[in-house]
N, CA and C atoms of all chains as a GROMACS GRO file, in nm:
protein
  612
    1UNK      N    1  10.914   9.610  11.177
    1UNK     CA    2  10.964   9.503  11.088
    1UNK      C    3  10.935   9.534  10.942
    2UNK      N    4  11.032   9.520  10.861
    2UNK     CA    5  11.012   9.541  10.720
    2UNK      C    6  10.958   9.409  10.662
    3UNK      N    7  10.880   9.420  10.556
    3UNK     CA    8  10.834   9.296  10.490
    3UNK      C    9  10.817   9.315  10.339
    4UNK      N   10  10.814   9.203  10.267
    4UNK     CA   11  10.803   9.213  10.122
    4UNK      C   12  10.670   9.155  10.072
    5UNK      N   13  10.572   9.161  10.157
    5UNK     CA   14  10.443   9.107  10.122
    5UNK      C   15  10.385   9.167  10.001
    6UNK      N   16  10.394   9.304   9.992
    6UNK     CA   17  10.338   9.370   9.877
    6UNK      C   18  10.404   9.322   9.742
    7UNK      N   19  10.535   9.308   9.745
    7UNK     CA   20  10.608   9.262   9.627
    7UNK      C   21  10.564   9.129   9.589
    8UNK      N   22  10.550   9.035   9.681
    8UNK     CA   23  10.514   8.895   9.650
    8UNK      C   24  10.369   8.894   9.600
    9UNK      N   25  10.284   8.974   9.661
    9UNK     CA   26  10.145   8.980   9.618
    9UNK      C   27  10.128   9.033   9.480
   10UNK      N   28  10.202   9.143   9.449
   10UNK     CA   29  10.188   9.201   9.316
   10UNK      C   30  10.253   9.108   9.208
   11UNK      N   31  10.352   9.034   9.250
   11UNK     CA   32  10.414   8.940   9.154
   11UNK      C   33  10.310   8.836   9.108
   12UNK      N   34  10.218   8.803   9.196
   12UNK     CA   35  10.112   8.706   9.164
   12UNK      C   36   9.996   8.776   9.097
   13UNK      N   37   9.997   8.906   9.092
   13UNK     CA   38   9.882   8.982   9.035
   13UNK      C   39   9.760   8.979   9.116
   14UNK      N   40   9.775   8.963   9.249
   14UNK     CA   41   9.657   8.959   9.335
   14UNK      C   42   9.634   9.099   9.391
   15UNK      N   43   9.510   9.128   9.421
   15UNK     CA   44   9.473   9.250   9.496
   15UNK      C   45   9.486   9.220   9.642
   16UNK      N   46   9.479   9.324   9.723
   16UNK     CA   47   9.486   9.298   9.871
   16UNK      C   48   9.372   9.211   9.915
   17UNK      N   49   9.254   9.235   9.853
   17UNK     CA   50   9.134   9.159   9.891
   17UNK      C   51   9.149   9.009   9.855
   18UNK      N   52   9.212   8.984   9.744
   18UNK     CA   53   9.235   8.838   9.708
   18UNK      C   54   9.330   8.773   9.799
   19UNK      N   55   9.436   8.846   9.839
   19UNK     CA   56   9.532   8.785   9.936
   19UNK      C   57   9.459   8.764  10.067
   20UNK      N   58   9.382   8.862  10.108
   20UNK     CA   59   9.306   8.856  10.235
   20UNK      C   60   9.218   8.724  10.234
   21UNK      N   61   9.153   8.698  10.118
   21UNK     CA   62   9.066   8.582  10.108
   21UNK      C   63   9.147   8.454  10.125
   22UNK      N   64   9.271   8.447  10.061
   22UNK     CA   65   9.353   8.330  10.074
   22UNK      C   66   9.391   8.301  10.219
   23UNK      N   67   9.409   8.412  10.298
   23UNK     CA   68   9.457   8.395  10.431
   23UNK      C   69   9.346   8.398  10.536
   24UNK      N   70   9.223   8.422  10.492
   24UNK     CA   71   9.106   8.433  10.581
   24UNK      C   72   9.129   8.548  10.682
   25UNK      N   73   9.174   8.662  10.630
   25UNK     CA   74   9.184   8.784  10.714
   25UNK      C   75   9.113   8.896  10.641
   26UNK      N   76   9.105   9.010  10.705
   26UNK     CA   77   9.041   9.125  10.631
   26UNK      C   78   9.141   9.192  10.541
   27UNK      N   79   9.087   9.267  10.443
   27UNK     CA   80   9.170   9.342  10.347
   27UNK      C   81   9.252   9.452  10.426
   28UNK      N   82   9.190   9.503  10.528
   28UNK     CA   83   9.254   9.606  10.615
   28UNK      C   84   9.375   9.551  10.680
   29UNK      N   85   9.371   9.422  10.717
   29UNK     CA   86   9.483   9.363  10.787
   29UNK      C   87   9.602   9.350  10.689
   30UNK      N   88   9.574   9.312  10.563
   30UNK     CA   89   9.678   9.303  10.465
   30UNK      C   90   9.739   9.440  10.440
   31UNK      N   91   9.647   9.540  10.426
   31UNK     CA   92   9.696   9.678  10.409
   31UNK      C   93   9.790   9.720  10.519
   32UNK      N   94   9.747   9.693  10.645
   32UNK     CA   95   9.828   9.731  10.762
   32UNK      C   96   9.962   9.657  10.759
   33UNK      N   97   9.965   9.533  10.725
   33UNK     CA   98  10.092   9.457  10.720
   33UNK      C   99  10.186   9.513  10.608
   34UNK      N  100  10.125   9.535  10.495
   34UNK     CA  101  10.209   9.587  10.382
   34UNK      C  102  10.267   9.725  10.412
   35UNK      N  103  10.190   9.807  10.485
   35UNK     CA  104  10.242   9.939  10.517
   35UNK      C  105  10.324   9.946  10.643
   36UNK      N  106  10.353   9.829  10.701
   36UNK     CA  107  10.439   9.826  10.820
   36UNK      C  108  10.370   9.877  10.941
   37UNK      N  109  10.238   9.889  10.941
   37UNK     CA  110  10.166   9.942  11.058
   37UNK      C  111  10.136   9.830  11.158
   38UNK      N  112  10.142   9.703  11.110
   38UNK     CA  113  10.113   9.595  11.196
   38UNK      C  114  10.208   9.477  11.159
   39UNK      N  115  10.266   9.418  11.269
   39UNK     CA  116  10.348   9.298  11.247
   39UNK      C  117  10.258   9.174  11.269
   40UNK      N  118  10.246   9.088  11.174
   40UNK     CA  119  10.156   8.972  11.195
   40UNK      C  120  10.211   8.875  11.303
   41UNK      N  121  10.123   8.795  11.354
   41UNK     CA  122  10.164   8.692  11.451
   41UNK      C  123  10.252   8.590  11.377
   42UNK      N  124  10.319   8.503  11.453
   42UNK     CA  125  10.400   8.396  11.389
   42UNK      C  126  10.311   8.308  11.298
   43UNK      N  127  10.199   8.261  11.346
   43UNK     CA  128  10.110   8.169  11.265
   43UNK      C  129  10.072   8.238  11.130
   44UNK      N  130  10.038   8.368  11.136
   44UNK     CA  131  10.002   8.435  11.013
   44UNK      C  132  10.125   8.461  10.922
   45UNK      N  133  10.237   8.491  10.980
   45UNK     CA  134  10.362   8.511  10.901
   45UNK      C  135  10.396   8.376  10.835
   46UNK      N  136  10.383   8.265  10.902
   46UNK     CA  137  10.411   8.137  10.841
   46UNK      C  138  10.308   8.105  10.729
   47UNK      N  139  10.186   8.143  10.754
   47UNK     CA  140  10.081   8.119  10.652
   47UNK      C  141  10.116   8.194  10.525
   48UNK      N  142  10.160   8.323  10.541
   48UNK     CA  143  10.200   8.408  10.427
   48UNK      C  144  10.319   8.338  10.357
   49UNK      N  145  10.417   8.300  10.434
   49UNK     CA  146  10.539   8.241  10.370
   49UNK      C  147  10.500   8.114  10.294
   50UNK      N  148  10.414   8.036  10.348
   50UNK     CA  149  10.375   7.906  10.289
   50UNK      C  150  10.299   7.936  10.158
   51UNK      N  151  10.213   8.037  10.167
   51UNK     CA  152  10.129   8.072  10.047
   51UNK      C  153  10.217   8.114   9.932
   52UNK      N  154  10.321   8.189   9.961
   52UNK     CA  155  10.414   8.238   9.855
   52UNK      C  156  10.529   8.147   9.832
   53UNK      N  157  10.531   8.034   9.901
   53UNK     CA  158  10.639   7.934   9.887
   53UNK      C  159  10.776   8.000   9.917
   54UNK      N  160  10.783   8.069  10.024
   54UNK     CA  161  10.907   8.137  10.065
   54UNK      C  162  10.946   8.098  10.205
   55UNK      N  163  11.072   8.123  10.235
   55UNK     CA  164  11.114   8.111  10.373
   55UNK      C  165  11.067   8.237  10.446
   56UNK      N  166  11.034   8.225  10.572
   56UNK     CA  167  10.980   8.333  10.647
   56UNK      C  168  11.077   8.455  10.657
   57UNK      N  169  11.210   8.419  10.663
   57UNK     CA  170  11.306   8.531  10.674
   57UNK      C  171  11.334   8.600  10.540
   58UNK      N  172  11.281   8.544  10.431
   58UNK     CA  173  11.294   8.615  10.305
   58UNK      C  174  11.172   8.710  10.288
   59UNK      N  175  11.072   8.696  10.373
   59UNK     CA  176  10.956   8.783  10.359
   59UNK      C  177  10.958   8.891  10.468
   60UNK      N  178  11.015   8.856  10.581
   60UNK     CA  179  11.016   8.953  10.695
   60UNK      C  180  11.158   8.978  10.744
   61UNK      N  181  11.186   9.106  10.764
   61UNK     CA  182  11.319   9.138  10.812
   61UNK      C  183  11.307   9.230  10.930
   62UNK      N  184  11.376   9.195  11.040
   62UNK     CA  185  11.363   9.277  11.158
   62UNK      C  186  11.429   9.416  11.139
   63UNK      N  187  11.380   9.516  11.208
   63UNK     CA  188  11.440   9.650  11.198
   63UNK      C  189  11.584   9.639  11.254
   64UNK      N  190  11.664   9.735  11.213
   64UNK     CA  191  11.803   9.742  11.260
   64UNK      C  192  11.804   9.754  11.415
   65UNK      N  193  11.888   9.671  11.482
   65UNK     CA  194  11.897   9.688  11.630
   65UNK      C  195  11.970   9.814  11.665
   66UNK      N  196  11.916   9.883  11.764
   66UNK     CA  197  11.980  10.003  11.808
   66UNK      C  198  12.096   9.976  11.899
   67UNK      N  199   8.637   7.891  11.163
   67UNK     CA  200   8.513   7.965  11.167
   67UNK      C  201   8.516   8.075  11.056
   68UNK      N  202   8.403   8.081  10.980
   68UNK     CA  203   8.399   8.181  10.871
   68UNK      C  204   8.383   8.319  10.932
   69UNK      N  205   8.441   8.416  10.863
   69UNK     CA  206   8.431   8.554  10.906
   69UNK      C  207   8.290   8.602  10.891
   70UNK      N  208   8.247   8.695  10.981
   70UNK     CA  209   8.113   8.751  10.971
   70UNK      C  210   8.112   8.864  10.868
   71UNK      N  211   8.013   8.857  10.779
   71UNK     CA  212   7.997   8.958  10.678
   71UNK      C  213   7.959   9.093  10.748
   72UNK      N  214   8.033   9.198  10.710
   72UNK     CA  215   8.007   9.329  10.778
   72UNK      C  216   7.864   9.379  10.746
   73UNK      N  217   7.827   9.363  10.621
   73UNK     CA  218   7.693   9.414  10.577
   73UNK      C  219   7.578   9.339  10.648
   74UNK      N  220   7.598   9.206  10.656
   74UNK     CA  221   7.495   9.123  10.723
   74UNK      C  222   7.488   9.156  10.868
   75UNK      N  223   7.603   9.174  10.933
   75UNK     CA  224   7.604   9.207  11.078
   75UNK      C  225   7.535   9.340  11.101
   76UNK      N  226   7.565   9.440  11.020
   76UNK     CA  227   7.504   9.571  11.035
   76UNK      C  228   7.354   9.564  11.021
   77UNK      N  229   7.306   9.483  10.919
   77UNK     CA  230   7.163   9.470  10.898
   77UNK      C  231   7.096   9.406  11.018
   78UNK      N  232   7.158   9.298  11.064
   78UNK     CA  233   7.100   9.226  11.182
   78UNK      C  234   7.087   9.322  11.306
   79UNK      N  235   7.196   9.401  11.331
   79UNK     CA  236   7.195   9.486  11.443
   79UNK      C  237   7.090   9.595  11.427
   80UNK      N  238   7.083   9.647  11.304
   80UNK     CA  239   6.978   9.754  11.278
   80UNK      C  240   6.840   9.698  11.300
   81UNK      N  241   6.815   9.573  11.252
   81UNK     CA  242   6.682   9.514  11.266
   81UNK      C  243   6.650   9.495  11.413
   82UNK      N  244   6.744   9.445  11.488
   82UNK     CA  245   6.723   9.413  11.632
   82UNK      C  246   6.697   9.545  11.710
   83UNK      N  247   6.783   9.650  11.674
   83UNK     CA  248   6.761   9.777  11.744
   83UNK      C  249   6.629   9.844  11.707
   84UNK      N  250   6.579   9.811  11.587
   84UNK     CA  251   6.445   9.857  11.550
   84UNK      C  252   6.341   9.796  11.641
   85UNK      N  253   6.358   9.666  11.667
   85UNK     CA  254   6.267   9.596  11.761
   85UNK      C  255   6.273   9.663  11.899
   86UNK      N  256   6.397   9.699  11.943
   86UNK     CA  257   6.417   9.765  12.071
   86UNK      C  258   6.338   9.896  12.075
   87UNK      N  259   6.349   9.974  11.970
   87UNK     CA  260   6.280  10.103  11.963
   87UNK      C  261   6.126  10.081  11.971
   88UNK      N  262   6.075   9.982  11.894
   88UNK     CA  263   5.934   9.955  11.895
   88UNK      C  264   5.888   9.917  12.040
   89UNK      N  265   5.969   9.832  12.103
   89UNK     CA  266   5.937   9.794  12.242
   89UNK      C  267   5.930   9.915  12.332
   90UNK      N  268   6.032  10.003  12.317
   90UNK     CA  269   6.038  10.120  12.408
   90UNK      C  270   5.920  10.215  12.384
   91UNK      N  271   5.878  10.222  12.255
   91UNK     CA  272   5.770  10.310  12.223
   91UNK      C  273   5.632  10.262  12.265
   92UNK      N  274   5.610  10.128  12.244
   92UNK     CA  275   5.476  10.073  12.263
   92UNK      C  276   5.459   9.981  12.390
   93UNK      N  277   5.567   9.919  12.427
   93UNK     CA  278   5.554   9.824  12.535
   93UNK      C  279   5.595   9.891  12.670
   94UNK      N  280   5.699   9.967  12.666
   94UNK     CA  281   5.749  10.028  12.792
   94UNK      C  282   5.646  10.115  12.862
   95UNK      N  283   5.561  10.199  12.788
   95UNK     CA  284   5.459  10.279  12.862
   95UNK      C  285   5.365  10.191  12.939
   96UNK      N  286   5.344  10.061  12.903
   96UNK     CA  287   5.252   9.977  12.972
   96UNK      C  288   5.304   9.934  13.114
   97UNK      N  289   5.435   9.946  13.136
   97UNK     CA  290   5.490   9.895  13.260
   97UNK      C  291   5.433   9.965  13.380
   98UNK      N  292   5.423  10.099  13.371
   98UNK     CA  293   5.369  10.174  13.485
   98UNK      C  294   5.220  10.144  13.515
   99UNK      N  295   5.148  10.099  13.412
   99UNK     CA  296   5.004  10.075  13.428
   99UNK      C  297   4.975   9.932  13.465
  100UNK      N  298   5.074   9.849  13.468
  100UNK     CA  299   5.049   9.706  13.491
  100UNK      C  300   5.050   9.676  13.641
  101UNK      N  301   4.952   9.601  13.689
  101UNK     CA  302   4.934   9.580  13.832
  101UNK      C  303   5.023   9.467  13.888
  102UNK      N  304   5.012   9.347  13.828
  102UNK     CA  305   5.078   9.226  13.883
  102UNK      C  306   5.234   9.243  13.878
  103UNK      N  307   5.296   9.201  13.986
  103UNK     CA  308   5.444   9.214  13.997
  103UNK      C  309   5.517   9.129  13.895
  104UNK      N  310   5.471   9.008  13.873
  104UNK     CA  311   5.538   8.920  13.774
  104UNK      C  312   5.529   8.976  13.636
  105UNK      N  313   5.408   9.018  13.600
  105UNK     CA  314   5.388   9.073  13.459
  105UNK      C  315   5.466   9.202  13.445
  106UNK      N  316   5.467   9.288  13.555
  106UNK     CA  317   5.538   9.412  13.544
  106UNK      C  318   5.686   9.388  13.527
  107UNK      N  319   5.738   9.294  13.604
  107UNK     CA  320   5.880   9.255  13.594
  107UNK      C  321   5.913   9.209  13.450
  108UNK      N  322   5.826   9.124  13.395
  108UNK     CA  323   5.843   9.070  13.262
  108UNK      C  324   5.845   9.184  13.158
  109UNK      N  325   5.748   9.275  13.172
  109UNK     CA  326   5.739   9.382  13.072
  109UNK      C  327   5.866   9.483  13.091
  110UNK      N  328   5.907   9.499  13.215
  110UNK     CA  329   6.022   9.590  13.240
  110UNK      C  330   6.149   9.528  13.180
  111UNK      N  331   6.160   9.397  13.184
  111UNK     CA  332   6.284   9.337  13.138
  111UNK      C  333   6.286   9.302  12.988
  112UNK      N  334   6.167   9.306  12.925
  112UNK     CA  335   6.159   9.265  12.787
  112UNK      C  336   6.252   9.344  12.694
  113UNK      N  337   6.274   9.474  12.712
  113UNK     CA  338   6.364   9.545  12.618
  113UNK      C  339   6.508   9.502  12.636
  114UNK      N  340   6.544   9.433  12.745
  114UNK     CA  341   6.686   9.388  12.751
  114UNK      C  342   6.712   9.272  12.659
  115UNK      N  343   6.610   9.207  12.611
  115UNK     CA  344   6.626   9.089  12.521
  115UNK      C  345   6.700   9.131  12.393
  116UNK      N  346   6.650   9.231  12.315
  116UNK     CA  347   6.723   9.267  12.197
  116UNK      C  348   6.863   9.319  12.226
  117UNK      N  349   6.886   9.379  12.341
  117UNK     CA  350   7.019   9.428  12.374
  117UNK      C  351   7.112   9.308  12.390
  118UNK      N  352   7.065   9.202  12.456
  118UNK     CA  353   7.146   9.083  12.476
  118UNK      C  354   7.176   9.017  12.347
  119UNK      N  355   7.081   9.015  12.258
  119UNK     CA  356   7.099   8.953  12.122
  119UNK      C  357   7.213   9.032  12.050
  120UNK      N  358   7.205   9.165  12.056
  120UNK     CA  359   7.305   9.250  11.990
  120UNK      C  360   7.444   9.222  12.047
  121UNK      N  361   7.452   9.204  12.185
  121UNK     CA  362   7.580   9.173  12.249
  121UNK      C  363   7.637   9.036  12.198
  122UNK      N  364   7.542   8.940  12.187
  122UNK     CA  365   7.585   8.806  12.138
  122UNK      C  366   7.638   8.817  11.991
  123UNK      N  367   7.567   8.892  11.908
  123UNK     CA  368   7.609   8.912  11.767
  123UNK      C  369   7.748   8.979  11.762
  124UNK      N  370   7.763   9.085  11.846
  124UNK     CA  371   7.891   9.156  11.848
  124UNK      C  372   8.006   9.059  11.893
  125UNK      N  373   7.973   8.978  11.996
  125UNK     CA  374   8.077   8.883  12.046
  125UNK      C  375   8.117   8.784  11.933
  126UNK      N  376   8.012   8.738  11.862
  126UNK     CA  377   8.040   8.645  11.750
  126UNK      C  378   8.125   8.705  11.643
  127UNK      N  379   8.097   8.835  11.618
  127UNK     CA  380   8.171   8.906  11.517
  127UNK      C  381   8.315   8.919  11.559
  128UNK      N  382   8.335   8.952  11.685
  128UNK     CA  383   8.476   8.967  11.738
  128UNK      C  384   8.547   8.830  11.735
  129UNK      N  385   8.481   8.728  11.777
  129UNK     CA  386   8.539   8.593  11.784
  129UNK      C  387   8.585   8.544  11.646
  130UNK      N  388   8.509   8.588  11.547
  130UNK     CA  389   8.538   8.543  11.406
  130UNK      C  390   8.623   8.639  11.331
  131UNK      N  391   8.667   8.744  11.397
  131UNK     CA  392   8.755   8.846  11.331
  131UNK      C  393   8.899   8.790  11.324
  132UNK      N  394   8.981   8.855  11.244
  132UNK     CA  395   9.122   8.809  11.237
  132UNK      C  396   9.199   8.871  11.353
  133UNK      N  397   9.328   8.842  11.359
  133UNK     CA  398   9.408   8.883  11.479
  133UNK      C  399   9.418   9.032  11.496
  134UNK      N  400   9.427   9.110  11.388
  134UNK     CA  401   9.437   9.256  11.404
  134UNK      C  402   9.302   9.317  11.443
  135UNK      N  403   9.194   9.258  11.388
  135UNK     CA  404   9.060   9.311  11.427
  135UNK      C  405   9.035   9.281  11.576
  136UNK      N  406   9.072   9.160  11.618
  136UNK     CA  407   9.047   9.126  11.758
  136UNK      C  408   9.128   9.211  11.846
  137UNK      N  409   9.247   9.243  11.806
  137UNK     CA  410   9.338   9.331  11.888
  137UNK      C  411   9.275   9.469  11.901
  138UNK      N  412   9.218   9.523  11.790
  138UNK     CA  413   9.165   9.656  11.797
  138UNK      C  414   9.037   9.655  11.880
  139UNK      N  415   8.960   9.547  11.868
  139UNK     CA  416   8.837   9.539  11.949
  139UNK      C  417   8.873   9.536  12.099
  140UNK      N  418   8.979   9.457  12.130
  140UNK     CA  419   9.024   9.446  12.272
  140UNK      C  420   9.071   9.582  12.326
  141UNK      N  421   9.150   9.654  12.249
  141UNK     CA  422   9.201   9.786  12.296
  141UNK      C  423   9.083   9.882  12.312
  142UNK      N  424   8.991   9.884  12.211
  142UNK     CA  425   8.877   9.976  12.221
  142UNK      C  426   8.787   9.942  12.342
  143UNK      N  427   8.765   9.812  12.366
  143UNK     CA  428   8.683   9.768  12.482
  143UNK      C  429   8.753   9.806  12.608
  144UNK      N  430   8.886   9.789  12.616
  144UNK     CA  431   8.958   9.822  12.738
  144UNK      C  432   8.948   9.973  12.766
  145UNK      N  433   8.962  10.055  12.664
  145UNK     CA  434   8.951  10.200  12.686
  145UNK      C  435   8.810  10.234  12.735
  146UNK      N  436   8.707  10.175  12.670
  146UNK     CA  437   8.570  10.195  12.708
  146UNK      C  438   8.541  10.156  12.857
  147UNK      N  439   8.590  10.038  12.892
  147UNK     CA  440   8.569   9.989  13.026
  147UNK      C  441   8.641  10.088  13.128
  148UNK      N  442   8.758  10.130  13.086
  148UNK     CA  443   8.834  10.224  13.178
  148UNK      C  444   8.758  10.350  13.199
  149UNK      N  445   8.709  10.410  13.088
  149UNK     CA  446   8.638  10.538  13.096
  149UNK      C  447   8.510  10.523  13.178
  150UNK      N  448   8.435  10.412  13.154
  150UNK     CA  449   8.307  10.391  13.220
  150UNK      C  450   8.336  10.366  13.374
  151UNK      N  451   8.443  10.294  13.404
  151UNK     CA  452   8.474  10.263  13.543
  151UNK      C  453   8.507  10.394  13.619
  152UNK      N  454   8.589  10.473  13.558
  152UNK     CA  455   8.624  10.604  13.624
  152UNK      C  456   8.497  10.688  13.641
  153UNK      N  457   8.415  10.698  13.536
  153UNK     CA  458   8.292  10.778  13.540
  153UNK      C  459   8.199  10.725  13.648
  154UNK      N  460   8.187  10.594  13.659
  154UNK     CA  461   8.095  10.539  13.760
  154UNK      C  462   8.146  10.557  13.900
  155UNK      N  463   8.275  10.548  13.916
  155UNK     CA  464   8.335  10.573  14.052
  155UNK      C  465   8.318  10.716  14.092
  156UNK      N  466   8.347  10.810  14.000
  156UNK     CA  467   8.333  10.949  14.025
  156UNK      C  468   8.185  10.979  14.063
  157UNK      N  469   8.096  10.927  13.981
  157UNK     CA  470   7.952  10.946  14.004
  157UNK      C  471   7.909  10.890  14.136
  158UNK      N  472   7.958  10.767  14.168
  158UNK     CA  473   7.924  10.704  14.296
  158UNK      C  474   7.966  10.784  14.416
  159UNK      N  475   8.094  10.833  14.414
  159UNK     CA  476   8.141  10.917  14.526
  159UNK      C  477   8.062  11.046  14.539
  160UNK      N  478   8.035  11.109  14.426
  160UNK     CA  479   7.957  11.236  14.431
  160UNK      C  480   7.813  11.211  14.482
  161UNK      N  481   7.758  11.097  14.445
  161UNK     CA  482   7.620  11.065  14.491
  161UNK      C  483   7.615  11.038  14.638
  162UNK      N  484   7.715  10.964  14.689
  162UNK     CA  485   7.726  10.934  14.832
  162UNK      C  486   7.750  11.060  14.912
  163UNK      N  487   7.830  11.145  14.856
  163UNK     CA  488   7.861  11.274  14.926
  163UNK      C  489   7.749  11.373  14.910
  164UNK      N  490   7.642  11.333  14.842
  164UNK     CA  491   7.528  11.418  14.815
  164UNK      C  492   7.558  11.546  14.742
  165UNK      N  493   7.668  11.540  14.663
  165UNK     CA  494   7.701  11.658  14.579
  165UNK      C  495   7.612  11.651  14.456
  166UNK      N  496   7.587  11.528  14.412
  166UNK     CA  497   7.513  11.507  14.286
  166UNK      C  498   7.402  11.407  14.316
  167UNK      N  499   7.279  11.449  14.288
  167UNK     CA  500   7.166  11.360  14.314
  167UNK      C  501   7.130  11.282  14.184
  168UNK      N  502   7.143  11.153  14.194
  168UNK     CA  503   7.109  11.073  14.076
  168UNK      C  504   7.012  10.963  14.112
  169UNK      N  505   6.928  10.930  14.016
  169UNK     CA  506   6.829  10.823  14.034
  169UNK      C  507   6.885  10.693  13.974
  170UNK      N  508   6.814  10.588  13.992
  170UNK     CA  509   6.850  10.455  13.932
  170UNK      C  510   6.858  10.461  13.784
  171UNK      N  511   6.777  10.550  13.723
  171UNK     CA  512   6.774  10.552  13.573
  171UNK      C  513   6.906  10.596  13.515
  172UNK      N  514   7.000  10.640  13.593
  172UNK     CA  515   7.132  10.680  13.542
  172UNK      C  516   7.202  10.554  13.484
  173UNK      N  517   7.164  10.438  13.539
  173UNK     CA  518   7.224  10.310  13.494
  173UNK      C  519   7.195  10.281  13.347
  174UNK      N  520   7.083  10.340  13.293
  174UNK     CA  521   7.048  10.326  13.156
  174UNK      C  522   7.160  10.376  13.060
  175UNK      N  523   7.236  10.468  13.115
  175UNK     CA  524   7.339  10.533  13.034
  175UNK      C  525   7.469  10.458  13.024
  176UNK      N  526   7.485  10.357  13.112
  176UNK     CA  527   7.610  10.280  13.111
  176UNK      C  528   7.639  10.217  12.979
  177UNK      N  529   7.542  10.138  12.929
  177UNK     CA  530   7.562  10.062  12.806
  177UNK      C  531   7.578  10.155  12.685
  178UNK      N  532   7.491  10.255  12.667
  178UNK     CA  533   7.514  10.339  12.550
  178UNK      C  534   7.648  10.411  12.554
  179UNK      N  535   7.687  10.453  12.677
  179UNK     CA  536   7.814  10.526  12.689
  179UNK      C  537   7.930  10.434  12.657
  180UNK      N  538   7.922  10.309  12.707
  180UNK     CA  539   8.021  10.211  12.679
  180UNK      C  540   8.036  10.188  12.529
  181UNK      N  541   7.924  10.173  12.459
  181UNK     CA  542   7.922  10.160  12.315
  181UNK      C  543   7.981  10.277  12.244
  182UNK      N  544   7.950  10.396  12.294
  182UNK     CA  545   7.995  10.518  12.227
  182UNK      C  546   8.143  10.532  12.240
  183UNK      N  547   8.201  10.514  12.361
  183UNK     CA  548   8.346  10.524  12.380
  183UNK      C  549   8.423  10.414  12.298
  184UNK      N  550   8.363  10.288  12.305
  184UNK     CA  551   8.418  10.180  12.232
  184UNK      C  552   8.420  10.207  12.081
  185UNK      N  553   8.312  10.259  12.029
  185UNK     CA  554   8.301  10.290  11.888
  185UNK      C  555   8.397  10.398  11.842
  186UNK      N  556   8.406  10.506  11.920
  186UNK     CA  557   8.495  10.618  11.887
  186UNK      C  558   8.642  10.568  11.889
  187UNK      N  559   8.674  10.491  11.994
  187UNK     CA  560   8.812  10.441  12.006
  187UNK      C  561   8.848  10.350  11.890
  188UNK      N  562   8.750  10.266  11.850
  188UNK     CA  563   8.773  10.175  11.739
  188UNK      C  564   8.799  10.253  11.608
  189UNK      N  565   8.717  10.348  11.581
  189UNK     CA  566   8.728  10.428  11.465
  189UNK      C  567   8.868  10.495  11.457
  190UNK      N  568   8.916  10.550  11.573
  190UNK     CA  569   9.048  10.616  11.576
  190UNK      C  570   9.156  10.512  11.556
  191UNK      N  571   9.142  10.390  11.614
  191UNK     CA  572   9.245  10.285  11.604
  191UNK      C  573   9.254  10.239  11.458
  192UNK      N  574   9.137  10.209  11.397
  192UNK     CA  575   9.134  10.163  11.255
  192UNK      C  576   9.196  10.268  11.166
  193UNK      N  577   9.169  10.398  11.191
  193UNK     CA  578   9.223  10.506  11.112
  193UNK      C  579   9.379  10.507  11.125
  194UNK      N  580   9.423  10.488  11.250
  194UNK     CA  581   9.567  10.493  11.271
  194UNK      C  582   9.640  10.378  11.209
  195UNK      N  583   9.580  10.259  11.217
  195UNK     CA  584   9.652  10.134  11.172
  195UNK      C  585   9.633  10.113  11.023
  196UNK      N  586   9.517  10.139  10.966
  196UNK     CA  587   9.490  10.109  10.826
  196UNK      C  588   9.478  10.232  10.738
  197UNK      N  589   9.460  10.350  10.801
  197UNK     CA  590   9.443  10.472  10.725
  197UNK      C  591   9.304  10.489  10.670
  198UNK      N  592   9.212  10.398  10.704
  198UNK     CA  593   9.077  10.406  10.653
  198UNK      C  594   8.983  10.454  10.759
  199UNK      N  595   8.871  10.519  10.716
  199UNK     CA  596   8.765  10.555  10.804
  199UNK      C  597   8.662  10.441  10.804
  200UNK      N  598   8.648  10.375  10.917
  200UNK     CA  599   8.553  10.263  10.921
  200UNK      C  600   8.456  10.283  11.042
  201UNK      N  601   8.337  10.336  11.006
  201UNK     CA  602   8.242  10.371  11.112
  201UNK      C  603   8.146  10.256  11.146
  202UNK      N  604   8.140  10.156  11.062
  202UNK     CA  605   8.034  10.062  11.068
  202UNK      C  606   8.055   9.922  11.111
  203UNK      N  607   8.175   9.886  11.152
  203UNK     CA  608   8.178   9.747  11.192
  203UNK      C  609   8.319   9.695  11.195
  204UNK      N  610   8.331   9.563  11.162
  204UNK     CA  611   8.458   9.491  11.182
  204UNK      C  612   8.563   9.527  11.081
   0.00000   0.00000   0.00000
């Protein structure tokens, strides 16, 4: 799944650690999400969307269906 | 629940394992010299106390981890349980077949081996998912 978490985070001028603190997760988890190595659960995805005041589909985009 | 601080967790585990080492060095040699069954049992089981405390601390750390951390702990633990299960079954069959003679003290190796396989698997997983080398904790 592609996501725009890094873009929204950088727009706020936050470090990965600061975003992690807002979401009560580890910095490594933010790093893994931003690099597309880990797709967050629905609750965490909604938390991210709410934090950045975005709709969830504007932050996460499924990969092209084969 | 607040996340467990990695530094604090490592310090607590180190302190408790230091207690374990002290017990093994100074208390364990007394077991063989103790006469009463009750006291000998107590002395023999005393070193398990710090190990149980470490397991409780580790469980608390996992419970308070985020979803990715919990997932990696679960995978690492599953791999470790799988490896130890196969090793113990192989050892058991070889012992029954009298191919390999083992004493009861072989059971001492179950927990350290479990921790070792779990730790190595976790380091590999963290490296694959986050790109970081994390040898020390959550």
